[in-house]
C-alpha positions as a printed NumPy array, in Angstrom:
array([[-49.537,  38.338,  89.073],
       [-52.04 ,  35.495,  89.071],
       [-52.059,  33.377,  85.96 ],
       [-55.494,  32.576,  84.651],
       [-56.584,  29.514,  82.769],
       [-57.789,  29.674,  79.202],
       [-61.322,  28.919,  80.367],
       [-61.169,  31.799,  82.873],
       [-59.904,  34.152,  80.172],
       [-62.626,  32.99 ,  77.767],
       [-65.293,  33.495,  80.426],
       [-64.01 ,  37.021,  81.105],
       [-63.962,  37.771,  77.381],
       [-67.557,  36.554,  77.073],
       [-68.572,  38.705,  80.029],
       [-66.989,  41.794,  78.483],
       [-68.552,  41.024,  75.091],
       [-71.986,  40.733,  76.721],
       [-71.494,  44.058,  78.517],
       [-70.477,  45.701,  75.245],
       [-73.37 ,  44.241,  73.253],
       [-75.92 ,  45.219,  75.911],
       [-74.528,  48.691,  76.579],
       [-77.168,  51.386,  76.31 ],
       [-75.482,  54.799,  76.342],
       [-76.925,  57.54 ,  78.478],
       [-77.068,  61.169,  77.3  ],
       [-74.306,  62.171,  79.726],
       [-71.987,  59.574,  78.174],
       [-71.738,  61.742,  75.068],
       [-70.675,  64.825,  77.045],
       [-67.879,  63.174,  79.004],
       [-64.49 ,  64.828,  78.416],
       [-61.81 ,  62.802,  76.712],
       [-58.732,  61.823,  78.669],
       [-55.92 ,  64.242,  77.657],
       [-53.856,  61.721,  75.698],
       [-56.935,  60.532,  73.833],
       [-57.756,  64.173,  72.996],
       [-54.248,  64.566,  71.56 ],
       [-54.637,  61.364,  69.524],
       [-58.009,  62.52 ,  68.195],
       [-56.63 ,  65.948,  67.26 ],
       [-53.686,  64.312,  65.456],
       [-56.045,  62.011,  63.573],
       [-58.223,  64.993,  62.573],
       [-55.13 ,  66.89 ,  61.415],
       [-54.027,  63.941,  59.28 ],
       [-57.523,  63.595,  57.806],
       [-57.654,  67.332,  57.067],
       [-54.249,  67.162,  55.347],
       [-55.458,  64.294,  53.149],
       [-58.626,  66.236,  52.294],
       [-56.618,  69.363,  51.525],
       [-54.179,  67.466,  49.303],
       [-57.071,  65.904,  47.393],
       [-58.743,  69.303,  46.989],
       [-55.497,  70.846,  45.721],
       [-55.065,  67.992,  43.255],
       [-58.618,  68.519,  42.008],
       [-58.07 ,  72.276,  41.723],
       [-54.889,  71.745,  39.718],
       [-56.692,  69.286,  37.437],
       [-59.193,  72.097,  36.819],
       [-56.202,  74.345,  35.951],
       [-56.498,  76.542,  39.044],
       [-53.306,  78.571,  39.472],
       [-50.947,  77.997,  42.34 ],
       [-51.467,  81.647,  43.326],
       [-55.208,  81.14 ,  43.757],
       [-54.673,  77.854,  45.621],
       [-52.111,  79.5  ,  47.894],
       [-54.491,  82.357,  48.683],
       [-57.244,  79.842,  49.472],
       [-55.099,  78.087,  52.069],
       [-53.511,  81.237,  53.465],
       [-50.078,  81.066,  51.932],
       [-48.278,  82.05 ,  48.752],
       [-48.689,  80.248,  45.471],
       [-45.028,  79.242,  45.56 ],
       [-45.373,  77.754,  49.042],
       [-48.489,  75.858,  47.949],
       [-46.687,  74.553,  44.863],
       [-43.71 ,  73.401,  46.912],
       [-45.941,  71.63 ,  49.426],
       [-48.513,  70.04 ,  47.113],
       [-47.001,  69.662,  43.642],
       [-45.702,  66.178,  44.527],
       [-49.096,  64.978,  45.743]])
């Protein structure tokens, strides 16, 4: 592995920054498939975001005195299962 000087690294960083700042995406760039691992990471992030949204919605519903039975039906489970999962949120 060739060691580079600080000035060489700074020049490369500047070059990459210029390329980034001047990048003009093409329509086909938006249709490119994600690499598989990135797709998994994105799906996991979406799942986490959806769980946070769901927990907030359940909290709001409980503050409005919605029953656990109704909340459970809304998320496709029983009221007891919903209470066990979200009562600590």
